N, CA, C and O atoms as a GROMACS GRO file, in nm:
protein
  528
    1UNK      N    1  -8.556   4.740  10.398
    1UNK     CA    2  -8.441   4.762  10.478
    1UNK      C    3  -8.447   4.882  10.564
    1UNK      O    4  -8.483   4.989  10.515
    2UNK      N    5  -8.416   4.871  10.682
    2UNK     CA    6  -8.421   4.983  10.780
    2UNK      C    7  -8.292   5.069  10.765
    2UNK      O    8  -8.179   5.023  10.778
    3UNK      N    9  -8.320   5.194  10.736
    3UNK     CA   10  -8.201   5.289  10.735
    3UNK      C   11  -8.155   5.328  10.881
    3UNK      O   12  -8.237   5.333  10.972
    4UNK      N   13  -8.036   5.353  10.898
    4UNK     CA   14  -7.987   5.397  11.023
    4UNK      C   15  -8.032   5.536  11.045
    4UNK      O   16  -8.047   5.612  10.949
    5UNK      N   17  -8.054   5.575  11.174
    5UNK     CA   18  -8.102   5.713  11.201
    5UNK      C   19  -8.014   5.820  11.139
    5UNK      O   20  -8.061   5.918  11.082
    6UNK      N   21  -7.882   5.796  11.153
    6UNK     CA   22  -7.787   5.893  11.096
    6UNK      C   23  -7.801   5.910  10.948
    6UNK      O   24  -7.805   6.022  10.896
    7UNK      N   25  -7.809   5.791  10.876
    7UNK     CA   26  -7.818   5.792  10.730
    7UNK      C   27  -7.944   5.856  10.688
    7UNK      O   28  -7.948   5.936  10.594
    8UNK      N   29  -8.055   5.819  10.762
    8UNK     CA   30  -8.187   5.870  10.730
    8UNK      C   31  -8.192   6.021  10.741
    8UNK      O   32  -8.247   6.088  10.654
    9UNK      N   33  -8.134   6.075  10.846
    9UNK     CA   34  -8.129   6.220  10.862
    9UNK      C   35  -8.047   6.287  10.761
    9UNK      O   36  -8.077   6.396  10.714
   10UNK      N   37  -7.943   6.221  10.728
   10UNK     CA   38  -7.850   6.276  10.620
   10UNK      C   39  -7.923   6.286  10.486
   10UNK      O   40  -7.917   6.389  10.418
   11UNK      N   41  -7.988   6.182  10.450
   11UNK     CA   42  -8.061   6.180  10.323
   11UNK      C   43  -8.171   6.283  10.324
   11UNK      O   44  -8.193   6.353  10.225
   12UNK      N   45  -8.242   6.294  10.440
   12UNK     CA   46  -8.344   6.394  10.448
   12UNK      C   47  -8.304   6.534  10.441
   12UNK      O   48  -8.376   6.620  10.390
   13UNK      N   49  -8.184   6.558  10.494
   13UNK     CA   50  -8.132   6.696  10.505
   13UNK      C   51  -8.080   6.743  10.372
   13UNK      O   52  -8.079   6.864  10.349
   14UNK      N   53  -8.036   6.655  10.278
   14UNK     CA   54  -7.992   6.694  10.155
   14UNK      C   55  -8.102   6.736  10.059
   14UNK      O   56  -8.091   6.833   9.985
   15UNK      N   57  -8.206   6.658  10.064
   15UNK     CA   58  -8.326   6.695   9.984
   15UNK      C   59  -8.436   6.602  10.034
   15UNK      O   60  -8.407   6.504  10.102
   16UNK      N   61  -8.559   6.631  10.001
   16UNK     CA   62  -8.665   6.544  10.045
   16UNK      C   63  -8.731   6.477   9.924
   16UNK      O   64  -8.832   6.520   9.870
   17UNK      N   65  -8.662   6.365   9.885
   17UNK     CA   66  -8.717   6.302   9.765
   17UNK      C   67  -8.861   6.245   9.779
   17UNK      O   68  -8.903   6.198   9.884
   18UNK      N   69  -8.931   6.252   9.669
   18UNK     CA   70  -9.072   6.219   9.681
   18UNK      C   71  -9.094   6.076   9.725
   18UNK      O   72  -9.193   6.047   9.793
   19UNK      N   73  -9.005   5.988   9.689
   19UNK     CA   74  -9.030   5.847   9.730
   19UNK      C   75  -9.004   5.822   9.877
   19UNK      O   76  -9.030   5.714   9.930
   20UNK      N   77  -8.951   5.928   9.943
   20UNK     CA   78  -8.939   5.914  10.098
   20UNK      C   79  -9.064   5.977  10.170
   20UNK      O   80  -9.078   5.969  10.292
   21UNK      N   81  -9.150   6.037  10.090
   21UNK     CA   82  -9.269   6.099  10.154
   21UNK      C   83  -9.370   5.999  10.182
   21UNK      O   84  -9.478   6.005  10.124
   22UNK      N   85  -9.342   5.902  10.272
   22UNK     CA   86  -9.434   5.797  10.315
   22UNK      C   87  -9.441   5.790  10.464
   22UNK      O   88  -9.340   5.767  10.531
   23UNK      N   89  -9.550   5.808  10.512
   23UNK     CA   90  -9.565   5.812  10.664
   23UNK      C   91  -9.512   5.675  10.723
   23UNK      O   92  -9.443   5.674  10.825
   24UNK      N   93  -9.543   5.566  10.661
   24UNK     CA   94  -9.508   5.434  10.719
   24UNK      C   95  -9.350   5.418  10.731
   24UNK      O   96  -9.296   5.348  10.816
   25UNK      N   97  -9.291   5.483  10.645
   25UNK     CA   98  -9.136   5.471  10.640
   25UNK      C   99  -9.078   5.527  10.768
   25UNK      O  100  -8.971   5.488  10.813
   26UNK      N  101  -9.154   5.622  10.825
   26UNK     CA  102  -9.097   5.696  10.948
   26UNK      C  103  -9.140   5.644  11.080
   26UNK      O  104  -9.099   5.691  11.186
   27UNK      N  105  -9.233   5.535  11.070
   27UNK     CA  106  -9.292   5.488  11.194
   27UNK      C  107  -9.183   5.424  11.281
   27UNK      O  108  -9.188   5.442  11.402
   28UNK      N  109  -9.084   5.350  11.226
   28UNK     CA  110  -8.968   5.301  11.310
   28UNK      C  111  -8.897   5.417  11.384
   28UNK      O  112  -8.863   5.409  11.502
   29UNK      N  113  -8.877   5.527  11.304
   29UNK     CA  114  -8.801   5.644  11.362
   29UNK      C  115  -8.888   5.705  11.478
   29UNK      O  116  -8.834   5.750  11.579
   30UNK      N  117  -9.022   5.705  11.462
   30UNK     CA  118  -9.108   5.751  11.571
   30UNK      C  119  -9.096   5.664  11.694
   30UNK      O  120  -9.087   5.711  11.807
   31UNK      N  121  -9.095   5.536  11.666
   31UNK     CA  122  -9.080   5.443  11.769
   31UNK      C  123  -8.955   5.455  11.846
   31UNK      O  124  -8.958   5.441  11.968
   32UNK      N  125  -8.844   5.479  11.784
   32UNK     CA  126  -8.711   5.503  11.838
   32UNK      C  127  -8.709   5.625  11.927
   32UNK      O  128  -8.654   5.627  12.037
   33UNK      N  129  -8.772   5.726  11.874
   33UNK     CA  130  -8.786   5.858  11.938
   33UNK      C  131  -8.860   5.842  12.070
   33UNK      O  132  -8.822   5.892  12.176
   34UNK      N  133  -8.971   5.767  12.056
   34UNK     CA  134  -9.060   5.750  12.180
   34UNK      C  135  -8.979   5.668  12.289
   34UNK      O  136  -8.977   5.704  12.406
   35UNK      N  137  -8.917   5.565  12.248
   35UNK     CA  138  -8.845   5.494  12.355
   35UNK      C  139  -8.733   5.571  12.415
   35UNK      O  140  -8.705   5.558  12.534
   36UNK      N  141  -8.666   5.655  12.331
   36UNK     CA  142  -8.560   5.738  12.380
   36UNK      C  143  -8.619   5.833  12.484
   36UNK      O  144  -8.566   5.848  12.594
   37UNK      N  145  -8.725   5.896  12.449
   37UNK     CA  146  -8.789   5.997  12.537
   37UNK      C  147  -8.835   5.928  12.675
   37UNK      O  148  -8.820   5.984  12.784
   38UNK      N  149  -8.891   5.808  12.658
   38UNK     CA  150  -8.940   5.735  12.783
   38UNK      C  151  -8.821   5.701  12.876
   38UNK      O  152  -8.837   5.696  12.998
   39UNK      N  153  -8.702   5.678  12.818
   39UNK     CA  154  -8.582   5.655  12.891
   39UNK      C  155  -8.533   5.774  12.965
   39UNK      O  156  -8.487   5.770  13.079
   40UNK      N  157  -8.546   5.888  12.888
   40UNK     CA  158  -8.512   6.023  12.939
   40UNK      C  159  -8.601   6.060  13.054
   40UNK      O  160  -8.553   6.116  13.153
   41UNK      N  161  -8.728   6.030  13.044
   41UNK     CA  162  -8.816   6.064  13.156
   41UNK      C  163  -8.785   5.977  13.283
   41UNK      O  164  -8.794   6.027  13.395
   42UNK      N  165  -8.751   5.854  13.265
   42UNK     CA  166  -8.713   5.774  13.370
   42UNK      C  167  -8.593   5.838  13.445
   42UNK      O  168  -8.591   5.841  13.568
   43UNK      N  169  -8.496   5.887  13.370
   43UNK     CA  170  -8.377   5.947  13.431
   43UNK      C  171  -8.406   6.086  13.497
   43UNK      O  172  -8.369   6.115  13.611
   44UNK      N  173  -8.472   6.169  13.417
   44UNK     CA  174  -8.484   6.308  13.458
   44UNK      C  175  -8.617   6.351  13.525
   44UNK      O  176  -8.630   6.458  13.584
   45UNK      N  177  -8.717   6.257  13.510
   45UNK     CA  178  -8.852   6.289  13.571
   45UNK      C  179  -8.929   6.377  13.475
   45UNK      O  180  -8.872   6.442  13.388
   46UNK      N  181  -9.063   6.377  13.493
   46UNK     CA  182  -9.159   6.443  13.407
   46UNK      C  183  -9.145   6.590  13.420
   46UNK      O  184  -9.165   6.660  13.321
   47UNK      N  185  -9.112   6.644  13.537
   47UNK     CA  186  -9.098   6.792  13.562
   47UNK      C  187  -9.010   6.852  13.450
   47UNK      O  188  -9.042   6.953  13.387
   48UNK      N  189  -8.900   6.783  13.430
   48UNK     CA  190  -8.800   6.836  13.340
   48UNK      C  191  -8.830   6.822  13.196
   48UNK      O  192  -8.756   6.872  13.111
   49UNK      N  193  -8.941   6.754  13.164
   49UNK     CA  194  -8.978   6.718  13.029
   49UNK      C  195  -8.974   6.831  12.927
   49UNK      O  196  -8.902   6.824  12.826
   50UNK      N  197  -9.051   6.934  12.955
   50UNK     CA  198  -9.066   7.050  12.868
   50UNK      C  199  -8.925   7.116  12.843
   50UNK      O  200  -8.885   7.147  12.730
   51UNK      N  201  -8.859   7.133  12.951
   51UNK     CA  202  -8.718   7.188  12.946
   51UNK      C  203  -8.623   7.102  12.862
   51UNK      O  204  -8.543   7.153  12.783
   52UNK      N  205  -8.636   6.975  12.880
   52UNK     CA  206  -8.547   6.884  12.805
   52UNK      C  207  -8.570   6.891  12.657
   52UNK      O  208  -8.475   6.881  12.578
   53UNK      N  209  -8.697   6.907  12.617
   53UNK     CA  210  -8.734   6.916  12.475
   53UNK      C  211  -8.660   7.025  12.400
   53UNK      O  212  -8.636   7.012  12.280
   54UNK      N  213  -8.624   7.134  12.470
   54UNK     CA  214  -8.552   7.238  12.415
   54UNK      C  215  -8.413   7.197  12.364
   54UNK      O  216  -8.360   7.255  12.270
   55UNK      N  217  -8.359   7.100  12.427
   55UNK     CA  218  -8.226   7.044  12.396
   55UNK      C  219  -8.221   6.899  12.341
   55UNK      O  220  -8.117   6.834  12.337
   56UNK      N  221  -8.340   6.853  12.301
   56UNK     CA  222  -8.357   6.722  12.256
   56UNK      C  223  -8.380   6.714  12.103
   56UNK      O  224  -8.448   6.797  12.044
   57UNK      N  225  -8.320   6.610  12.041
   57UNK     CA  226  -8.339   6.590  11.902
   57UNK      C  227  -8.486   6.549  11.881
   57UNK      O  228  -8.529   6.446  11.932
   58UNK      N  229  -8.561   6.628  11.808
   58UNK     CA  230  -8.706   6.603  11.788
   58UNK      C  231  -8.734   6.518  11.663
   58UNK      O  232  -8.850   6.490  11.636
   59UNK      N  233  -8.636   6.479  11.589
   59UNK     CA  234  -8.666   6.402  11.472
   59UNK      C  235  -8.729   6.266  11.512
   59UNK      O  236  -8.672   6.186  11.586
   60UNK      N  237  -8.850   6.245  11.459
   60UNK     CA  238  -8.923   6.123  11.491
   60UNK      C  239  -9.038   6.147  11.586
   60UNK      O  240  -9.116   6.057  11.616
   61UNK      N  241  -9.045   6.276  11.635
   61UNK     CA  242  -9.160   6.301  11.724
   61UNK      C  243  -9.294   6.322  11.648
   61UNK      O  244  -9.296   6.371  11.535
   62UNK      N  245  -9.400   6.285  11.712
   62UNK     CA  246  -9.529   6.305  11.646
   62UNK      C  247  -9.583   6.442  11.691
   62UNK      O  248  -9.606   6.467  11.810
   63UNK      N  249  -9.602   6.531  11.593
   63UNK     CA  250  -9.636   6.669  11.619
   63UNK      C  251  -9.769   6.713  11.558
   63UNK      O  252  -9.806   6.672  11.448
   64UNK      N  253  -9.838   6.796  11.633
   64UNK     CA  254  -9.963   6.858  11.586
   64UNK      C  255  -9.945   7.006  11.584
   64UNK      O  256  -9.895   7.064  11.680
   65UNK      N  257  -9.988   7.071  11.473
   65UNK     CA  258  -9.973   7.211  11.469
   65UNK      C  259 -10.098   7.277  11.522
   65UNK      O  260 -10.203   7.276  11.457
   66UNK      N  261 -10.087   7.335  11.642
   66UNK     CA  262 -10.199   7.389  11.714
   66UNK      C  263 -10.231   7.532  11.666
   66UNK      O  264 -10.347   7.572  11.656
   67UNK      N  265 -10.126   7.607  11.637
   67UNK     CA  266 -10.143   7.743  11.587
   67UNK      C  267 -10.034   7.775  11.479
   67UNK      O  268  -9.918   7.736  11.494
   68UNK      N  269 -10.074   7.845  11.372
   68UNK     CA  270  -9.971   7.885  11.278
   68UNK      C  271 -10.022   8.009  11.208
   68UNK      O  272 -10.141   8.023  11.181
   69UNK      N  273  -9.927   8.103  11.178
   69UNK     CA  274  -9.972   8.225  11.106
   69UNK      C  275 -10.024   8.193  10.964
   69UNK      O  276 -10.109   8.263  10.908
   70UNK      N  277  -9.970   8.084  10.910
   70UNK     CA  278 -10.023   8.040  10.780
   70UNK      C  279 -10.137   7.938  10.812
   70UNK      O  280 -10.113   7.824  10.852
   71UNK      N  281 -10.257   7.986  10.793
   71UNK     CA  282 -10.383   7.916  10.845
   71UNK      C  283 -10.389   7.776  10.798
   71UNK      O  284 -10.431   7.686  10.871
   72UNK      N  285 -10.348   7.755  10.674
   72UNK     CA  286 -10.357   7.612  10.611
   72UNK      C  287 -10.273   7.510  10.683
   72UNK      O  288 -10.296   7.390  10.667
   73UNK      N  289 -10.171   7.554  10.765
   73UNK     CA  290 -10.090   7.461  10.837
   73UNK      C  291 -10.151   7.428  10.976
   73UNK      O  292 -10.110   7.331  11.039
   74UNK      N  293 -10.244   7.504  11.022
   74UNK     CA  294 -10.306   7.473  11.154
   74UNK      C  295 -10.384   7.340  11.139
   74UNK      O  296 -10.465   7.323  11.047
   75UNK      N  297 -10.357   7.248  11.233
   75UNK     CA  298 -10.426   7.130  11.231
   75UNK      C  299 -10.342   7.013  11.157
   75UNK      O  300 -10.381   6.896  11.159
   76UNK      N  301 -10.230   7.054  11.094
   76UNK     CA  302 -10.146   6.950  11.026
   76UNK      C  303 -10.079   6.870  11.136
   76UNK      O  304 -10.031   6.930  11.232
   77UNK      N  305 -10.075   6.736  11.127
   77UNK     CA  306 -10.008   6.652  11.219
   77UNK      C  307  -9.935   6.535  11.149
   77UNK      O  308  -9.971   6.492  11.039
   78UNK      N  309  -9.833   6.486  11.218
   78UNK     CA  310  -9.759   6.383  11.161
   78UNK      C  311  -9.622   6.365  11.228
   78UNK      O  312  -9.603   6.415  11.339
   79UNK      N  313  -9.534   6.300  11.171
   79UNK     CA  314  -9.400   6.274  11.226
   79UNK      C  315  -9.302   6.374  11.177
   79UNK      O  316  -9.289   6.392  11.056
   80UNK      N  317  -9.228   6.445  11.271
   80UNK     CA  318  -9.133   6.546  11.236
   80UNK      C  319  -9.014   6.473  11.184
   80UNK      O  320  -8.953   6.395  11.258
   81UNK      N  321  -8.976   6.495  11.056
   81UNK     CA  322  -8.862   6.428  10.997
   81UNK      C  323  -8.747   6.516  10.951
   81UNK      O  324  -8.641   6.466  10.915
   82UNK      N  325  -8.768   6.646  10.952
   82UNK     CA  326  -8.664   6.736  10.903
   82UNK      C  327  -8.682   6.872  10.974
   82UNK      O  328  -8.771   6.952  10.946
   83UNK      N  329  -8.581   6.892  11.074
   83UNK     CA  330  -8.581   7.027  11.138
   83UNK      C  331  -8.475   7.123  11.080
   83UNK      O  332  -8.360   7.082  11.065
   84UNK      N  333  -8.507   7.239  11.049
   84UNK     CA  334  -8.409   7.344  11.015
   84UNK      C  335  -8.421   7.448  11.130
   84UNK      O  336  -8.505   7.434  11.218
   85UNK      N  337  -8.334   7.553  11.125
   85UNK     CA  338  -8.343   7.656  11.233
   85UNK      C  339  -8.477   7.727  11.232
   85UNK      O  340  -8.523   7.776  11.335
   86UNK      N  341  -8.542   7.732  11.110
   86UNK     CA  342  -8.667   7.811  11.105
   86UNK      C  343  -8.795   7.722  11.087
   86UNK      O  344  -8.907   7.772  11.099
   87UNK      N  345  -8.776   7.589  11.059
   87UNK     CA  346  -8.896   7.514  11.028
   87UNK      C  347  -8.898   7.371  11.090
   87UNK      O  348  -8.794   7.321  11.133
   88UNK      N  349  -9.010   7.311  11.093
   88UNK     CA  350  -9.025   7.169  11.116
   88UNK      C  351  -9.087   7.107  10.999
   88UNK      O  352  -9.196   7.149  10.958
   89UNK      N  353  -9.024   7.009  10.942
   89UNK     CA  354  -9.080   6.936  10.826
   89UNK      C  355  -9.156   6.813  10.876
   89UNK      O  356  -9.099   6.732  10.947
   90UNK      N  357  -9.285   6.798  10.839
   90UNK     CA  358  -9.367   6.697  10.895
   90UNK      C  359  -9.425   6.612  10.791
   90UNK      O  360  -9.474   6.662  10.689
   91UNK      N  361  -9.422   6.481  10.810
   91UNK     CA  362  -9.489   6.388  10.714
   91UNK      C  363  -9.613   6.355  10.772
   91UNK      O  364  -9.617   6.311  10.887
   92UNK      N  365  -9.730   6.374  10.692
   92UNK     CA  366  -9.860   6.347  10.747
   92UNK      C  367  -9.903   6.202  10.708
   92UNK      O  368  -9.847   6.138  10.620
   93UNK      N  369 -10.009   6.158  10.783
   93UNK     CA  370 -10.054   6.019  10.759
   93UNK      C  371 -10.092   5.995  10.613
   93UNK      O  372 -10.082   5.884  10.561
   94UNK      N  373 -10.136   6.104  10.548
   94UNK     CA  374 -10.172   6.087  10.402
   94UNK      C  375 -10.048   6.112  10.314
   94UNK      O  376 -10.057   6.145  10.196
   95UNK      N  377  -9.931   6.093  10.380
   95UNK     CA  378  -9.807   6.104  10.299
   95UNK      C  379  -9.776   6.240  10.222
   95UNK      O  380  -9.726   6.243  10.110
   96UNK      N  381  -9.809   6.340  10.291
   96UNK     CA  382  -9.781   6.474  10.245
   96UNK      C  383  -9.657   6.526  10.328
   96UNK      O  384  -9.648   6.500  10.448
   97UNK      N  385  -9.567   6.597  10.268
   97UNK     CA  386  -9.452   6.657  10.331
   97UNK      C  387  -9.492   6.809  10.356
   97UNK      O  388  -9.514   6.881  10.259
   98UNK      N  389  -9.500   6.856  10.476
   98UNK     CA  390  -9.535   6.988  10.507
   98UNK      C  391  -9.419   7.065  10.588
   98UNK      O  392  -9.374   7.016  10.692
   99UNK      N  393  -9.378   7.176  10.540
   99UNK     CA  394  -9.273   7.252  10.606
   99UNK      C  395  -9.336   7.366  10.684
   99UNK      O  396  -9.386   7.463  10.627
  100UNK      N  397  -9.335   7.353  10.811
  100UNK     CA  398  -9.416   7.448  10.899
  100UNK      C  399  -9.315   7.550  10.962
  100UNK      O  400  -9.218   7.511  11.027
  101UNK      N  401  -9.340   7.678  10.939
  101UNK     CA  402  -9.247   7.773  11.020
  101UNK      C  403  -9.264   7.764  11.167
  101UNK      O  404  -9.375   7.747  11.218
  102UNK      N  405  -9.151   7.776  11.240
  102UNK     CA  406  -9.157   7.772  11.385
  102UNK      C  407  -9.204   7.903  11.445
  102UNK      O  408  -9.277   7.906  11.544
  103UNK      N  409  -9.162   8.009  11.383
  103UNK     CA  410  -9.194   8.146  11.438
  103UNK      C  411  -9.345   8.172  11.450
  103UNK      O  412  -9.421   8.160  11.353
  104UNK      N  413  -9.384   8.208  11.569
  104UNK     CA  414  -9.521   8.238  11.602
  104UNK      C  415  -9.617   8.115  11.591
  104UNK      O  416  -9.739   8.132  11.592
  105UNK      N  417  -9.562   7.996  11.581
  105UNK     CA  418  -9.642   7.876  11.582
  105UNK      C  419  -9.638   7.798  11.708
  105UNK      O  420  -9.539   7.802  11.782
  106UNK      N  421  -9.750   7.723  11.735
  106UNK     CA  422  -9.751   7.638  11.861
  106UNK      C  423  -9.771   7.492  11.812
  106UNK      O  424  -9.856   7.463  11.728
  107UNK      N  425  -9.690   7.407  11.868
  107UNK     CA  426  -9.696   7.273  11.829
  107UNK      C  427  -9.725   7.187  11.960
  107UNK      O  428  -9.687   7.222  12.072
  108UNK      N  429  -9.793   7.076  11.933
  108UNK     CA  430  -9.823   6.987  12.055
  108UNK      C  431  -9.759   6.855  12.016
  108UNK      O  432  -9.774   6.807  11.904
  109UNK      N  433  -9.682   6.795  12.116
  109UNK     CA  434  -9.620   6.672  12.087
  109UNK      C  435  -9.689   6.573  12.182
  109UNK      O  436  -9.706   6.602  12.301
  110UNK      N  437  -9.730   6.456  12.130
  110UNK     CA  438  -9.791   6.358  12.201
  110UNK      C  439  -9.683   6.256  12.241
  110UNK      O  440  -9.609   6.204  12.156
  111UNK      N  441  -9.676   6.229  12.366
  111UNK     CA  442  -9.580   6.130  12.412
  111UNK      C  443  -9.648   6.041  12.522
  111UNK      O  444  -9.676   6.087  12.633
  112UNK      N  445  -9.673   5.918  12.487
  112UNK     CA  446  -9.739   5.825  12.583
  112UNK      C  447  -9.872   5.894  12.618
  112UNK      O  448  -9.954   5.922  12.531
  113UNK      N  449  -9.890   5.920  12.749
  113UNK     CA  450 -10.015   5.979  12.790
  113UNK      C  451 -10.003   6.138  12.808
  113UNK      O  452 -10.097   6.204  12.853
  114UNK      N  453  -9.892   6.189  12.774
  114UNK     CA  454  -9.870   6.334  12.785
  114UNK      C  455  -9.892   6.408  12.661
  114UNK      O  456  -9.873   6.355  12.552
  115UNK      N  457  -9.933   6.534  12.677
  115UNK     CA  458  -9.929   6.630  12.557
  115UNK      C  459  -9.844   6.746  12.602
  115UNK      O  460  -9.868   6.811  12.703
  116UNK      N  461  -9.743   6.768  12.520
  116UNK     CA  462  -9.642   6.869  12.558
  116UNK      C  463  -9.656   6.980  12.451
  116UNK      O  464  -9.647   6.955  12.330
  117UNK      N  465  -9.678   7.104  12.501
  117UNK     CA  466  -9.690   7.221  12.416
  117UNK      C  467  -9.549   7.284  12.390
  117UNK      O  468  -9.470   7.310  12.481
  118UNK      N  469  -9.525   7.307  12.260
  118UNK     CA  470  -9.395   7.372  12.223
  118UNK      C  471  -9.430   7.504  12.156
  118UNK      O  472  -9.519   7.512  12.071
  119UNK      N  473  -9.357   7.608  12.199
  119UNK     CA  474  -9.373   7.741  12.138
  119UNK      C  475  -9.262   7.758  12.035
  119UNK      O  476  -9.146   7.773  12.071
  120UNK      N  477  -9.297   7.755  11.909
  120UNK     CA  478  -9.199   7.753  11.803
  120UNK      C  479  -9.088   7.855  11.814
  120UNK      O  480  -8.974   7.831  11.774
  121UNK      N  481  -9.126   7.973  11.872
  121UNK     CA  482  -9.021   8.073  11.883
  121UNK      C  483  -8.907   8.030  11.975
  121UNK      O  484  -8.795   8.078  11.958
  122UNK      N  485  -8.929   7.948  12.065
  122UNK     CA  486  -8.829   7.901  12.152
  122UNK      C  487  -8.733   7.806  12.086
  122UNK      O  488  -8.624   7.779  12.136
  123UNK      N  489  -8.776   7.754  11.968
  123UNK     CA  490  -8.704   7.642  11.893
  123UNK      C  491  -8.627   7.694  11.774
  123UNK      O  492  -8.575   7.616  11.694
  124UNK      N  493  -8.619   7.836  11.759
  124UNK     CA  494  -8.558   7.886  11.634
  124UNK      C  495  -8.415   7.903  11.647
  124UNK      O  496  -8.354   7.933  11.544
  125UNK      N  497  -8.350   7.889  11.758
  125UNK     CA  498  -8.213   7.899  11.769
  125UNK      C  499  -8.143   7.772  11.820
  125UNK      O  500  -8.060   7.774  11.911
  126UNK      N  501  -8.180   7.663  11.757
  126UNK     CA  502  -8.132   7.531  11.801
  126UNK      C  503  -8.020   7.478  11.724
  126UNK      O  504  -8.000   7.356  11.718
  127UNK      N  505  -7.941   7.569  11.663
  127UNK     CA  506  -7.837   7.519  11.574
  127UNK      C  507  -7.740   7.418  11.637
  127UNK      O  508  -7.691   7.327  11.570
  128UNK      N  509  -7.713   7.436  11.766
  128UNK     CA  510  -7.621   7.346  11.831
  128UNK      C  511  -7.668   7.200  11.822
  128UNK      O  512  -7.590   7.106  11.806
  129UNK      N  513  -7.806   7.188  11.834
  129UNK     CA  514  -7.859   7.052  11.821
  129UNK      C  515  -7.863   7.008  11.676
  129UNK      O  516  -7.832   6.893  11.644
  130UNK      N  517  -7.901   7.100  11.588
  130UNK     CA  518  -7.917   7.061  11.444
  130UNK      C  519  -7.787   7.018  11.383
  130UNK      O  520  -7.789   6.942  11.286
  131UNK      N  521  -7.673   7.061  11.434
  131UNK     CA  522  -7.540   7.034  11.372
  131UNK      C  523  -7.477   6.913  11.436
  131UNK      O  524  -7.367   6.876  11.395
  132UNK      N  525  -7.537   6.849  11.534
  132UNK     CA  526  -7.480   6.730  11.602
  132UNK      C  527  -7.455   6.621  11.499
  132UNK      O  528  -7.407   6.513  11.534
   0.00000   0.00000   0.00000
């Protein structure tokens, strides 16, 4: 049974139960995010893309951790399923849940044929988005 985006985010926010730590479970969410972003690009154009991401809900985005002060997180990649003001929670293909600090980290988002670099520092004060 497919959970609605709202319900999924709500259950994720409360706690991250072990039985939800499955990459395949979030593939539909990633698909929804991708089609949402492709629509956004049609409307705003590619130039605005990086700027738009600052005010876009990133739940469902496929993220790669390019740099992190915690060395073991560098290279982690997967679907971002839980954002807090300080962290991105990522489910990896091997079903691990990794909570990566935004501060001083660099993330790469793959979207269609584009790779977009995100500087975590710019994403630490996104409470207006997180509380939607």
